[in-house]
Residue, then its C-alpha position, 0 to 999 in steps of 0.5 A: m499500500h502506498i500512502h502520501i501523508l499531509g503535514i508529515c513532519g508534526t510528532f504524531m504523523g511522523g510516527l505514523a510514517a515511520l511505523a507504516r514504512e516498518a510494517g512494509h507501506k511504501v509511504t511518502g510525504c509532505d509539509a509546509n517548510v518540510y524541517p528537522p528533527m523529524s525529516d531527517q529520521l524520516r529521510a534516514l527510513g527512505i521515506e520521500l519528502i516534499d516540500g509544500y502542498g503543490t497540487d502536483q503531488v496528487a500524480l503521486a496516485p497513492d491508494l490513500f492520502v493520510i490527513g494531518n490536523a495541520v491541513s484544513r480547507g483552502n489547503p491547495l493540495m487538499e482541495a485538489i483531492l476533494d475536487d479529484g474525489l481521491p482517497y483520504a483519511s485522518g491519522p488516527q483512522w488509518l492507524a486504527e485500522h492498520v496498526l491497532e486492529g488486534r493489539h491490546v491497546l494501552a492510551v495514555a490520556g491528560t492534560h499533562g504527562k502524557t509523553t512521559t507516562t507513555a514512554m514509562l509505559a512502554w519501557i516497563l512492558d519492553q523490559a517486562g519481555l513483551e516486546p510492545g509496539f508504541l507511538v510517543g509524542g517525543v523521543p524516549r531516550n530509553f529507544g531512541v525513536s518515537a515510534r516501532l511496531g513491535k512484535v505482532r502475533g498471527d497465531g490468534g494467541a494473546r493481543t500483543p501490547f500497543v502503547i499510545e499516547a492519547d491526545e484530546y486534540d481534534t483528529a482532521f478538519f473533517d472529524k473533529r472528534s479527539k484523536f482519542v476516540h480512535y484508538h478503542p483501548r483495553t487500558a486507558v490512564l485518564n492522568n488529569l483534566e484541565f482546560d486547555h486547547a482553546d482554539i478547539f474547545p470553548d470550556l473544560a465541559a466540552i474537553e470532558t465530553q471528550f474524555h466521556h466519548l473515549v470511556r464508553t469506547m472501553p470494554s467491560r473487561g478493560r481497565l480505566v487508570v484514573n487520577a484520584r485527585e481530580e474532581s474533573l475525571q470523576r465527573v467524567l466517570d459519573r456520566g457512564c463508566w462499563s470498565e473495571v476503575q483503578r485509581f491512583g494518587a489518593r492523597k490518603e489511605e484508600p481501598g486498591a487505590l495505589r499511592a506513594r510513601g515517601e520522596p519523588h526520587a525513592f518511595d514505596v506502592l501501596r496498594g491501600s495499605m499494603k506495600i506492593a513495589r518500591v520505586e528508586w530513580h532519578l526523575l524529580g517532582e511529585h508529578n512523575q512520581m504520579n505519572a509512575l503510579a499511572a504507568i505501574a498501574a496500566a502495566e499490571h492489566v496486561g500481566v506486568a507485577p507492579a515490583t517488576a514495573a519498579a524495577a523498570l522504572a529504575s533505569f527509566e531515561n526520560v524524554a527528551r526536553r523534559l528538565e533536559l540539561k542543555g549546557e553549564v557556562n560559569g558554574i550557570r546550568v541552562y535546561d529545556d523544557f517542554a512546560h507550556h499550560p501554567t499547570a506544567i510551568r509550574t510543576t516542571i519549577d517546583g520539580l527543579r525547585r525540589k532538586v536545587g534547594a534554595q539556589r536561584i531558578l530563572a524561569v525564561f518562557e513563552p506563551r507559544s500553545n494556542t491556548m496561551k496565545q489567546g491570553a486564555m490562561k495568562a490570569q494564571l502566570p504569577w501562580a505558575l511562576e511563584e517558585a521562581d527567583l525571577s521570570f522572563c516572558h517572551s511575549g513577541g506576537l501575543s494579542w495580549d499584554a504580558a507585562e500587565a498579565l505579570a504586573p503582580m509579580g513586580k520586580q521578579a518578572v521581566v518581558c521582551d518582545t524579542i529573542g535577543a533581547l530576552v537573552a540579554a536580560v537573562a544573561r545579565a541577571a545569570k550569577p554563577g550557581d543559578h539554574i536557568l529553565c527555559m519552557s515552550n512547546g517550540g524550538f523557542g528561536g534557539v534559546h539555548a544555544k544563544l544562552l549558553a554563547a551569552l553567558e560564556a562572553p564576558h559581561t560588560 
């Protein structure tokens, strides 16, 4: 089968392309300004990439055009496909029909922690000898790739596992359901649920409805792994639940629920009052402790004992762009992190604070996601940043006043409208022993390398 993928350089669509190629399909694709790192990974797999959405690509005559959700009406190639009546499908639909069918799908959903928890779960199953397939919205360091087909049994035996990051974002311009509705998981992690994606969801209730649709696809023998602290998730379950529920993260003893006892880097896993495992690893923050509980509970549903799962987590290397140290200059460390939602920003800073104690943290961030660009959560930024000693915001391209939003922070917040001005301001403020934490869901204009270079230069 020959598929031609529109929007192939996105993390999800690029992972899909890699899976299709591994499965033996001919894969080609296009994107606007074909860009690394995904373009480099795909070319290394022998996938032909075309820059732009020219209508001449119709002449490739694939069996199917697979459409990413970045493609909208008015896209010239999409218009040609529609005009000529050519076959097309969304990425999640193709994945469900050609990769996930017949597999035991373990889907990881939630506003935060999806990528990390998906990577944790895939690593646990791998170390348990289950040879899982996976599709992660990042690059797990233990695997070095974002997607793998895994072992596929064709003998009608036990379903082989496939772990997938289950995004609530919409599927395609012609299918406004959340992507995860297509995956039909037998195990689903509901990590948390907050308002996000203000460009497509009017409010939290609309997102809860999509999570309810996911729950409705679960078989009665399936397992929902649910964060016990989230009222929004309880509201989802109250609308109807037909599967086993395994709760995790309870703050006090709760029959059957998993909880942690101890520090995030070394903790016992309890079921009720009984210790069933112990995790000792190098990851930071309570959020990763919660992610670990979710992964352990999900892995248990496919037969991996909690103690075995906990042992696997000792060698878990996290995902690129999660408190990733980019370099150190003159005793000043520069980190990169994917955090962009206010809760994720606060959680990330808290994790670093637990590591560095009283040493200064300089938070450098850009409100880049569609939700943040619209200003839907600007009022939460002072709360998100309060554990940092200084905060620096890149305000370029915003339709709202970042200085006004950060005014409650006084002199602890600096707003710059260019990357150059931002780098200069951070470099002037930084002192030996500081930790500079850069947070964005994009490339942030190469700010990490620019900061390291500026810190090397003599201060004037």
